[in-house]
C-alpha positions in Angstrom: 256.9 131.5 6.1 260.7 130.7 6.2 262.8 131.5 9.5 266.5 131.0 9.6 268.2 130.3 13.3 271.7 131.2 13.8 273.4 129.0 16.5 277.2 128.5 17.6 278.9 125.7 19.0 281.0 127.2 22.0 283.3 125.6 24.3 282.3 124.8 27.8 283.1 128.2 29.6 284.3 126.3 32.7 287.1 124.6 30.5 288.4 127.8 28.1 291.9 128.1 27.3 293.3 130.8 25.5 296.2 130.2 22.8 299.4 132.1 24.3 300.4 133.5 20.9 297.4 134.2 18.9 295.1 135.2 21.8 292.4 133.3 20.2 290.3 130.3 21.9 291.7 127.0 21.9 288.9 124.6 21.2 290.8 121.4 20.7 290.2 119.0 23.7 287.6 121.3 25.1 283.8 120.0 25.4 281.4 122.0 23.2 277.8 122.7 23.6 275.3 124.9 21.8 275.4 128.7 22.7 273.0 128.6 25.5 271.5 131.9 24.5 270.7 130.7 21.0 268.7 127.7 22.4 266.1 130.5 23.3 266.3 132.0 19.7 265.8 128.4 18.5 262.6 127.8 20.9 261.2 131.1 19.8 261.4 130.0 15.9 260.0 126.4 16.9 257.1 128.1 18.6 256.3 130.4 15.7 256.5 127.4 13.3 253.8 125.6 15.0 251.8 128.7 14.9 252.5 129.5 11.4 253.6 126.4 9.8 256.7 127.9 8.8 260.1 126.2 7.8 263.2 126.6 9.9 266.9 126.4 8.5 269.3 126.2 11.3 272.9 127.7 10.4 276.3 127.5 11.9 279.8 128.6 11.0 282.4 126.5 12.6 284.8 123.1 12.1 283.4 120.2 10.9 282.6 118.7 14.6 280.1 121.3 14.9 277.8 118.9 13.0 277.2 117.4 16.3 275.6 120.9 17.7 273.4 121.3 14.6 272.2 118.1 14.7 271.2 118.7 18.2 268.9 121.3 16.7 267.5 118.9 14.3 266.4 116.7 17.1 264.7 119.8 18.9 262.6 120.2 15.7 264.7 122.3 12.8 263.7 121.4 9.4 267.4 121.9 8.0 271.0 122.3 8.8 273.3 124.1 6.9 277.3 123.8 8.4 279.4 126.6 7.2 282.6 125.2 7.4 285.9 126.2 5.6 289.7 126.8 6.6 289.2 130.4 5.4 286.9 131.0 8.1 289.2 130.2 11.0 290.1 133.2 13.1 287.2 135.1 12.3 286.3 138.4 14.5 282.7 139.6 14.4 283.1 141.5 11.6 284.4 138.6 9.4 281.5 136.2 11.1 278.7 138.5 10.2 280.0 138.8 6.8 280.4 135.1 6.3 276.9 134.3 7.8 274.9 137.3 6.2 276.6 135.8 2.7 275.2 132.4 3.5 271.7 133.6 4.4 271.4 135.3 1.1 272.6 131.9 -0.5 269.9 130.2 1.7 267.3 132.6 0.8 268.0 132.1 -3.2 268.1 128.3 -2.6 265.0 127.7 -0.5 263.1 131.2 -0.3 263.7 134.5 1.5 263.6 134.3 5.2 261.2 136.7 6.9 262.9 136.4 10.2 266.4 135.5 11.4 266.8 134.5 14.9 270.3 134.5 17.0 270.9 134.6 20.5 271.6 137.7 22.3 275.3 137.1 22.4 277.6 134.2 22.7 279.4 133.1 25.8 282.6 132.8 24.4 282.9 136.3 22.9 280.2 138.2 24.8 280.2 141.1 22.4 276.6 140.9 21.0 277.8 142.3 17.8 277.4 139.5 15.4 273.3 139.8 15.4 273.3 143.5 14.4 276.0 142.7 11.9 274.3 140.4 10.2 271.2 142.8 10.2 273.0 145.6 8.7 274.6 143.7 6.0 271.1 141.7 4.9 269.5 145.3 5.4 266.9 143.9 7.6 265.3 145.4 10.4 266.9 144.8 13.7 265.0 144.1 16.9 267.8 143.3 19.7 267.5 141.9 23.3 263.9 140.9 22.8 261.8 139.6 25.7 258.8 138.3 23.9 256.9 138.2 20.6 253.5 139.7 21.1 252.1 139.4 17.6 253.0 138.4 14.2 251.0 139.0 11.1 252.8 137.4 8.2 249.9 138.5 5.8 250.7 141.9 6.3 254.2 141.7 7.4 254.2 143.2 10.8 255.6 141.7 14.1 255.2 143.4 17.5 257.5 142.6 20.3 258.8 143.3 23.7 262.2 144.7 24.3 264.1 144.5 27.4 265.7 148.2 28.2 267.3 149.9 31.3 264.2 151.6 31.8 261.8 148.7 31.7 260.2 147.2 28.5 259.7 148.6 25.4 256.9 147.6 22.9 258.2 148.0 19.1 256.6 147.3 16.1 258.4 146.4 13.0 257.9 145.5 9.3 259.5 142.0 8.2 262.1 141.1 7.2 263.6 141.3 10.6 266.5 140.1 12.9 265.5 139.2 16.2 268.0 138.8 19.1 266.5 136.7 21.8 267.2 137.1 25.7 267.9 134.3 28.0 265.0 133.0 30.2 262.2 133.9 27.8 261.0 130.5 26.9 261.4 127.3 28.1 263.2 124.7 25.8 261.2 121.5 24.5 262.5 118.3 24.8 263.2 116.8 21.4 261.0 113.9 20.4 261.8 110.4 19.4 260.7 111.2 15.8 262.8 114.2 15.6 265.9 112.3 16.8 265.7 109.5 14.3 265.1 112.0 11.5 268.1 114.1 12.6 270.6 111.1 13.0 269.4 110.1 9.4 269.2 113.9 8.1 271.9 115.2 5.7 273.8 118.1 7.3 274.7 120.7 4.5 277.8 121.7 4.2 279.2 124.7 2.4 282.7 125.9 2.0 283.3 129.7 1.2 282.8 129.0 -2.6 279.3 126.9 -2.0 278.0 129.9 0.3 278.7 132.7 -2.3 281.6 134.0 -0.7 283.5 135.8 -3.5 286.3 137.6 -1.6 287.8 135.2 0.9 289.9 137.8 2.2 287.0 139.3 4.2 286.5 136.3 6.1 289.1 134.7 8.8 292.1 136.3 10.2 292.6 138.3 7.0 289.2 139.7 7.3 289.3 140.4 10.9 290.5 144.0 11.8 290.1 143.3 15.5 293.5 142.8 17.4 293.4 141.0 20.9 296.4 142.5 22.5 296.2 140.8 25.8 293.9 137.9 27.3 293.8 137.6 31.2 291.6 136.1 33.8 290.7 139.0 36.2 292.2 138.8 40.0 289.9 137.8 42.6 288.8 140.7 44.7 290.3 140.7 48.2 287.9 143.2 49.9 285.2 141.7 52.3 281.7 142.4 52.3 280.9 145.5 54.8 278.2 144.6 57.2 276.1 147.8 58.1 273.9 147.1 61.6 270.2 148.0 60.7 269.7 148.3 64.5 266.2 150.5 65.2 267.0 152.7 62.2 264.1 153.7 59.8 264.5 152.6 55.9 265.3 156.2 55.1 268.1 156.5 57.9 269.5 153.0 56.5 269.4 154.2 53.0 271.3 157.4 54.1 273.6 155.4 55.7 274.4 153.0 52.8 274.6 155.8 50.3 277.1 157.7 52.4 279.3 154.6 52.6 279.3 154.3 48.8 280.1 157.8 48.4 283.0 157.6 51.0 284.5 154.6 49.4 283.9 156.1 45.5 283.7 159.9 45.9 283.8 160.0 42.0 280.3 158.9 42.1 279.2 161.6 44.3 280.9 164.2 42.2 279.4 163.0 39.1 275.9 163.1 40.7 276.3 166.3 41.9 277.4 167.7 38.4 274.4 165.7 36.7 272.1 167.5 39.2 273.5 170.8 38.5 273.2 170.2 34.8 269.3 169.2 35.1 
């Protein structure tokens, strides 16, 4: 079984700067880390590798310095690393990014065998859109399983996987046929420590570098800024809230009376909420 894990090198969110003209994130001089959500995806892939003797290819798109990130994935136990790097990828939005990554995954499949599972984190901390994973699935025509909390069962012979998906109403148990793309939630597993053997292997390993042509991109106009219809009009930091928390004295009130007092206070501050609730109640 072949598994592909998409990871991303992201700037440390505590030190992010935004270019004042292009409104894109400035990465020069900012410490970079592996997107934390992608680490849960990688660990889940490693767990399946341990169970089913799979092969894991880690894929990332970024500048040449992203090689450090992908070597970290090799240290943790991934078998192969592909770095998608080319000037024409610079400034890609989620549409252009999903196009480039899906094209590279097609090339990976043609080179080392079609992947049955593609893992990503639920989102990245620099964009927070959660759009790239589903975008890759759409382009590859893979079933997509998003916001996954756990993988309950996998049968490679029958090509069926069963997962738990976190939803607003609780957990959904879903069953799907392979191939699938899975976006993993945070806190779903505990990342293992890299072994000394893997660390030495990662230091010696060749990180495969593909430009747009090597990855099979036939139309560079679909990549980078030229292939990105998203326009960022303005980027700003939210203003700190000046309102102070309001204390409600419990006194000898029952839980019901306290709940009514809290709801009444919310409605007094946000009357639109009460109006919407009343409207929905009348509809139902």
